[in-house]
N, C-alpha and C positions, 0 to 999 in steps of 0.2 A: 136923076130924081125919081124916075119910075122904079129903078132897081131898089133904091132905098126904101121907098114906100112899100114895095112888095116884101122886103125882108122884115120891116116892122110888123106888117100884117101876119107874116108867118110866126113871128115871136109871140104876137098876141094870141094866135091860135094855140100855141104850145103851152103857154102859161097856165090856163085853166086845167089842161089835162094833167100837168104835173101836180097841181094842187089836189086834183081829184085822186090821183094815184097815192099821194102822201096821206090824204084823208082815209083812203081805203086801208092803207098799211097800218095807220094808227088804229083804225077800227079792228083790224085783224089782230093787232098787238094787244088791244084791250080784251078782245075775246080770248086770246091766248092766256092773258094774265088771269082772266076769270076761270078759265078751265084749269090753270095752275099746274097740277102735278103731272098732267098728260104730256105737257110740252117739255122739251129738253133743250138745254143750251147748246149752241153750236160751238165747235172747237175753233181755235184761232185759225187753223188752216182752212176750214170750211168758210169762215168769215172772209178770209182773203180771197177765196175763189168766188164767193158771192159778190164781193166788191168788184172783182175783175169782170164778172158777167154783167153787172149793172153799168159798168163803163162802156161796154160794147166793144166790138172788134176794132172800131176806129180810134180807140183811146191810145195815146202814145205810150210806149213801154217805159218803165221807170229807169232812171240812170243806173249804170252798172255799180257805181260806188254805193248807192243806196241799197241795191240788192245784196251786195256783199256785207254791208253793216247789219242789215236786217237778219241775214242768215247767221252771222257770227253771234249776234245777240240771242237768237232763238236757240242755237246750239248750246250756248253757255247757260241759258235758262233751263234747257232740258237736262243738261248735266247736273246743275244744282238741284233740280227737282228730283232727279234719279238718285243722286248721292246723299241728299239731305244736308243739313247744316254741318254735321260732323264729318262729312266726306265719306261715310260708309253706309251700308244698308244691311239689314238683317237677312241672313241666308239660312234657311232651315238645314238641319244636320244632314238629312238624306240628299238634299240638293247639293250641299257642300261636298259630300262624299263623291257624288257623281262628277262634280266639277274637278275634284282632285284627280279622279281617274282620267278625265279628259286632259288635265294638265300633264299627266305622265306621258300621254301620247303626243302632246304638242311639241313643237320645235322650241328648244330653249333659247334660240336666238330671236324668236318672234317677239313682237311688241306686246301681244296679249299675255304671253307667259311671264314676261318680265314685270308687267304691270301687276299681275296677280301676286307675284313674289314680293313686289314692293309693298303692296297693301298688307300682305301677311307680315312682313318685316315691321311695318309701322305699328300694327296691332300688338305684336310681341313686345316691342320696346315700350309702348305705353302701358301695357299690362304689368310688366316687371317693375317699371319705375313707380307705378301707383301702389304696388304692394310693399315697397321698401319701408322698413322700420329698423329700430336698433336691434331687435332680437333676431330678425331673419336676414340681415344684410350679408353676413358671411355665407348664408346658404343660397342667396339669390345671385350673387356675383358670378359663380360658375355657370348658372343658367343664362346670364346675360352674355357671357363669352361664347355661348353656343350659337348665337345669331351673328350675322355678318355686320360687325361694327365698323368696318372700313367703308363699306358701301352706305351704311345707315348712320354715319357719324353726325350728319346734319339732323336726322330725325332724333337721335339720342340727345344731342345738345338742346334741341327744341323741347323735347319731352321733360328733361331735367329742369330747364328754366321755367317752363310752364307749371310744373309741379311745385317748384320753390316759390313762385309768385302766388300760387293758390294757397299754400300753407307755409308761411315763413318760419313757423315753429319747428319744421323738419329740416331747416337749412343745414344743420350740422350733419345730418344723415346723408344728404345729397353731396355735401362737400367731402365726406369720407368716401363716398362712392367714386367721386371724381378723382380723389387721391389714389385709389386702387387702380382705376382705369388709366391714369396718367403714367403709372410705372410700366404698364404693358403697351399702351397705345398713346404715345405723347401727342399725336395729332388731335385726338379727341379732347384731351385736356387743354391744349392750346386754343382750339376753336371755342370751347366753353368760356375760357378766360376772356377772349376777345369779345365775344357777344355780351358777356356780363358788363364789361367796361363800357362798351358802346351803349348798352341799355341804360346804365347809370348816367352817362353824359346826356343822353336824350331826355331822361326823366328830370334831370337837374335843370336843363334849359327850359323845359316846359313847366317847371315849378310843381311837378307832381310828387307830393310828399310820400304817398303810399308806395309808389314804384321805386322812388329813390331810396327809401328806407329798406325795402326788400333787397334791392340790388346791392346797397352798401353792406347789408348783413352777409350776403353771399360773398362779396369781395373779402370781408373780414375773415370768414371761415376758410376761404381759399388761401389767404395769407397765413392763417394758423396752421394749415396743413402744408405750408411752404410750396404750394403750387404757384402762387403769385408772390413776388418779392415784397419784403416789408416796406420798401421805399414807396410802393404804390399806396399802402395804407397811410403813410405820413403825407404823401402828396394829396390824397383825398381829404384828410383832415385839414390840411392847409387851405385847400379850396373852399371847404365848408365854413371855415372860421375867418376867411379873408374879409368878407363882407357879412358879418353875422346878422341873421334874422332869427325869429323864433323857431321857424321850421328847420333852418340849417343847423342851428345849435342843438336842437333835439336830435337830429340825425347824427351829428357829430358825437353827442354824449352816448347814444346807443352803440355807435360804431366803436368808440373808445373802449367801452365795456367788453366788446367782443375781442378786440385785438390788444388790450392793455397788457395782459400777462405775457404775450409774445414780445411786444415792443419793450417791455421791462427787461427781458433777457437779451434781446438782440440789439436794441437801439435805445438804451436808457436816456441818452442825451436828447434824442429826438422826442421821446415821450415827455421829458421834462419841459422842453420848449412848448409842446402842445398844452401842457397843464398851465404853463405861464400865460399862454394866450387865453385859456379859460379864466384864469384869475383876473386878467385885464378886462375881459368882458364883464365879469362880476363887478369890478370897480367902476366901469363906465355906467352901468345901470340902464342901458338903453333897451334891454329886452324885458319881456314880461316876468313878473314875479314867479310864476309857475316854472318857467324855464330856468330861472336862477336857482330855484330849489333843486331842480334836476342836476345842475352843475355841482351844487353842494353835496348831493348824494353821490356824484361821481368821485369827488375828493374822498368821501368816506370809503368808497369801494377801493380806491387806490391805497388808502391807509391799511386796509385789511389784506393787501397783496393780491387782489382780484381772486380770492379763494372761491367766491360764489360764481365766477365766470371763468372756468378753466379754458385754456386755449383749445385743447383736444381732450374730450372725455376719455376715460380709460378704456371703456368698452368699444370706442371707435378708433383707437390708435392701432390701425391695422398695417401700417406701412412703416418700414424703417426709414429714418431721415436720410441715410446715405443713399437709399434707392430712389428717393424722390427727385423729380425733375422740376426745376423752378424756372418760370418765364418772367423775364424782366420787361414787362410792358408798363407804359405810363399813361396817364389820362390824356396827354396831348399827342400821343402817337397816332399815326394814320393806320387804322386797323381795318382789315377786310373781314366782314362777317361771313362771306361765302354763302349767301342766301340761296344760291342755286343748288346747294347740296340738299335742300329741303324738298326739291321738286323732282318728280320722276323724269328720268331721261334714259333712253334706250342705250344699253351698253353693247357695242359690237363684239367685245371680247368677254362676254359674260361668263362662259364656261371656264376660261383661263383664270379670270379673277376669282371665281368661286374655288377653284383648286388651290390657288395661292392662299385664300383665306383659311381653307381647311388645314394647310400646313402651319399657318400662323397660330390657329386655334390649338392644334396639337402641341405646338411648342409652349403655348401659354398654360394650357391645362395639364401638360405632362402626359398626354395620351401616348406619345411615342415610347416614353420610358415604360409605361404600363404594358404596351404591346410587346416590347422586347422582352420584358420580364416574364410575361405570360408565355411568350413563345419559347423562352429558354426553359420554363417549367415544363411545358408540354414535351420539349425535346428530352428533358431529363426523365420524364415519366415514360416516354416511349423508347428509351434506350434498351438495348438488348441485355440479356443476362450475362452474355460473354463479356461485354464491356464492363459491367459491374464487377464481374469476377476479376478482370484484369486490373481494374482500379483497386480492388481489395488486395490483390497480390502486390501491386506497386506500393500501397500503403503499408502492407506488412513488411515488405523489404525495407522501406524507408525507416519504419519504426525499429526494425531489427538492427539497421546500420547505425542508428543514433541511440546511444545508451541512456540519454536523459541526464538530468542533473545528479541523480543518485548512482548512475552507472548501471542501472538495471536495463536490460534489453527489452524491447517492446514485444517480445513473443507472447507475454501473458496479458497484453492490453486488450480489453473487450472491444469488440467491433460495434459500431452503431451508437457510440457515446458521443453526444454533441455538447459543445460548450454552452453554458447558460449565460445569457447576456444580462448584465446588470445595469440598470439605468441609474447613472450617477448624477443626472441633471435634476432629479427630484421634481419633475414636472407635476406629478400627482400631488405632491405636498404643496406646491405653489398653487395649484388649482383649488386644493382644499382650503388653504388660507384665504384665497380670493373669495370663495363661496361663503366662508364664515363671515368675512368682513362685510360683504354686500348684504348678507342676511341681517347682520346686526344693525347696519346703518339704514336699511330700508324698511324695517319693521315699525309698525305704528305703536306697539306696546310690548312689554317684556313677555307677556304670555304668548303672544303670536310668535315672537322671536324664539322663545324656548321651544315652542312646538315645531317650528321649522328646523331648528338646529338638532332637535332630537330625532327628526326624520332623516337627517343626513347619514345616519349610521356610521359615525366616525369610527374607524378601525381601532382595535385595541392597541394601545401603545402610542396613539396620537392624541390622547386627551389633553396633553399639555399645550397643543397648538390652540385649542379652543380657549383655555385659561389665559394663555399669553396674549391672544388676540383681544380677549375681553378686557384684560388689564391695560393693554396698549391703547385701545379705543377710549377707555375711561380716562387715561392720563392725558390724552390729546385734547380733551374738552377744556373750555375756558374755566368753567366751574364744574364742581362735582354734580353729576346727574344720578338721581336715585334709581334710574332705569337700569344702570349696570349692576348696582347692588342687588336689586330684586332679581335680576337675571342670574347672577351668581348664586344667590340663595336658592333659587328654584332648582338649579343643577345639583347643589350640595344636598338638598333634600330628596332628590330624585334617585340617586344611587350612591353607594358608599365609595365607589371608585373616584367619583368627582371630589369627595371630601379629601381623599388621599392626594389627589392631583392638586387641589388648591392649597393643601398643606405644604406640598413641595414648592408650589409657586410662591408662597409666602416666604419660605426659606431663601429661594433664589432672589426674590425682590429685595429682601432685607440685606442680603450679602452684597448687592450692587446698588444699594440705595444712594450711594454717594454720586452716582452718575446722573441722577435725575435733577431737573430744575425744581425750584421751589413749588411752582404750580402743579407740576406733574406729581411731585412727592406728596402734596396735600391730597390730590385726588386718589392716589393709590392708598394712602393711609385711611381715608374715609371709606374707601371700598372695602378694605379688610375689617374696619371697625363695624361696618354694617353686617358683614358675615358673622363676626363674633357676637354682636349684640342680639342677633336673631338665632344664635346657636346653629347656624348653617355650617360654620367651620368650628371644629373642636378647639378648646382653649389650650390644648397641649402644644399648639404651634408656637406659643409664647416661650417655650423652652429654648428657642434659638436666640433669644435676646439675653445678653450679658451686660448689665448696667454697671460699668466701671469706666474709669478714665482711660485705660489702655485699650479696651476693645470697642469703644464707641467713637464716632466722629460727629461733627456738627450736624450733618444730614441725618444720621441715624437717631440722634437725640431729638431732632425736630419731628421725625417720623413717630417716635415713641410718644412724644408730647401730644401730637394730633390724635394718635390712636387712643391714648388714655383719656383725653378730654372728650372725645366723641363717645366713648363708652360710659364715662361718668355722666354725660349729659343725657344719654338715653336711659341708662339703668338706674342712675342715682348713686350717690357716694356710699350710701349704706349697703346697697346690694353688691356693688363692685368690691367693697371692702370685705364683705362676707365671702365673695368668690376668692379673693386673693389670700384670705386667712384660712381657707379650707385645708385641714391637715392632710387630707388625701392627696391634694395637689401641691403640697409644700415642696416636693422635689421638683415639680415643674417650674414653680415660680421663684426658685432660689437664685436664678439669674437676675430677675427684676428686683429682688430684695436680698442682696448678698449679705451673708453673715460669716463668711470665711475669713475676712480681714477687716479690722476696724477702719482702715483707710477706705476700702470699698463701701463699707457701711455708711460712713460719713458722707461719701460722695452721693450715694443713693438718697440719703435723707435730704441733703441740700437740693438735689435734682427734683424730687417729688414736691418739696416745699415751694420751689421756685415756679413750678407750673400750676400751683394752686391745689395740689392734692396732698398736702402735708398730713392729713388725717390718716392716710394709708401707712404712714411711717411710725405709728405708735409702737408696734412690735419691735421695729428696728431701734427706736430710741431706748426702749426698755432693755433690749439686748446690749446696746452700747453702754448703758448705765450700769448694768451688772457685770460688765467685762472685767473691772479690777477685782471684784470679789471672786469671780470664777478663776481669775489668774492666780490669786492667793491660794485658793483651794487646790488648784492644779499644782502649785509649787509645794504646798504641804503634802499633798499626796505623793509627789515625786520624792520629797525628803523621807517620808515614811517608807516608801519602796526602797530607797537607797539604804536606810537604816536596817530594814529587814534583810536586805541583801548582805549588809556588813555583819550582822549577827549570825546569819547562816554561815558566812565565811569563817568567823571565829570558832564556832562550834566544830566545824570541820577541821580547823587547825588543832584544837585540844584533843579531839578524838585521834588524830594522827599521831600526836606526841605520846599519848597513853599507850597506844599500840606499839610505838617504838620502844618505850621503857619496859614493857612486858616482854618484848622480844629479847632485850638485853639481859634481863634477870634470868630468863630461861637458859640463856647461853652461859652465864657465870656458874650456875648450879651444876651444870654438866661438867664444867672444868674442875671444880673442887672434888667431886667424886672420883674422877680419874686420878687426881694427885694423891688421895688417901690410899687408894689401892696400890699405887706404886711405892708409897712409903712402907706399907706393911710388908710388902714382898721384898723391899730393898734391905730390910734389917737395919743397918746402921744409919741409914738416911732418914728414919722416922723422927728422930729427935730434932733434927734440923727443920723439918717441915711443919711441926706443930705450931710454932709462933705465927707463921704466915697464915695459916688457916684461921687462927683466932682473930687475927687482925681483919681478915676478909669478912668474917661473921659480924664483927663490930660495925663495919661500914654498911652492911646490908640493913642492920637494925636502925 
């Protein structure tokens, strides 16, 4: 009892002292708060020391587990504070240069060196992925292969998925990048496919619509590039539509738009089953009206053949389908994400692996071929003159030994002549066509398009490529767009060479007009009608048309009909009639209004009347009406010509008979003179010859 009373008294003595000390501390603290700016906060380490001092030397030590936990937490907090939220810290350039110099001196097997290289690798990957777009994808892929993608494949997959989730509108670009990487490094493509599938499963279980939509879109584009199998797309649609909700049906509709064109080619039966399921959901009517409208819009997209949602855009089709590697993963498969690849780990064989990556990179980028070629070039340049002379002698001997196809020896062949390589692939022509097409389809107006096409500096002799591309684009439209007519008119008025080119294009199009469908034929006819009515194209091009039954087909007659009706609608029947009856152009239009044969004339009159332009045939009708009269006149003229020819022939006969009679009389006179002379000289014979001469004279009278 005595000891207990003494202890209680000691406690009572201590209590007021503690209160006094706490009051003093509060007062000091208040003074410190008043003084304010002069005081400074203690650091956590100093607070811990002060707490240990207050406890005194007799205080029991903390347990070892608590010490360890506190130390790890402090280290982690310090690391986070030093690295920041993004895991990196800004380093000034001069300091970075100094650190790089120190890195060169460091041991490559050390942890510090490898960590610095890891951070550098991560920054390079993130920088290149964030700069990717449609225009520079081809340029940045070689830069991406410059860094170690075997060691950093986890960082690469993480960066691509993070960028895709941040901007789903660029999914087709990241999918094209993965397609290129997958052909060279299939491990990277496999890892990305696995992580995307796992990410979709997790988002679908959590009912996170935003993430599920983004991952589904990524899976769709991976299927379009055939990195993932099309069965994965069908399986994903089956899961989404098994228990339809508003969100799942919306995700399924957007996903079907992405992969519809691919499934229509590779698995039409599977796509048909999916659309039957959509039709059943519409009939059930359990979902919201807004979602039902999206399904109806999907059916409209399917009817158009998914033209607005191409599986792979032309500018991103960088990989041949035969070179692509396809992974057949399903949604139910056990997939390893390999998350440890995202974390830094010391590599004991760092230098060996780096050398292996350099050899892989050289094989991918073709650096070995370039090096060998450059080495061979340097060897050729550094060769001695004696070697060159020996080669020349050998060449000369070979040329002399072979006479060639003509038998001429090679002694007179010039040295140093090289064969000219001719490119038969027409790659430049294909690139020109692609540029023209993209310019036409991407321009906002015809003036902008004409300005861009004029700046292309199309080489001479290739003007027809522009005309054909313009006509082809116009014919592919559902209805005629005045945009193409105005564009063609601008070029015709710009330079005469374009008028000549469009004239030749008119001739070619009319010659093969039977190959075009009705819609294309209508668009082409309206295009040329616009050029004619605006006087962009000269009307002399109509001389290629011969309107008769033998030289026209049903397609050509439809073409002429649409062309003429468009001209009459714009110019008016009076003006177009004045144009066609122009005597200066009569020779040009004789094919449209034939007068060579009454049969062709009747055919032309019936044709123009049937299309509602019978007033143009007044001249033809008058010509056909006067045909019998002209025929009689021609026959009478022919008879007169024949009579004149007969009279001339009779005159020639009479003149020939008179000339023959005169010649006979002259011959008879000479015979009588010779008979008299002989009678006179003959003496006794004269009496006998007298009666015969008298009779001859009587006949002549």
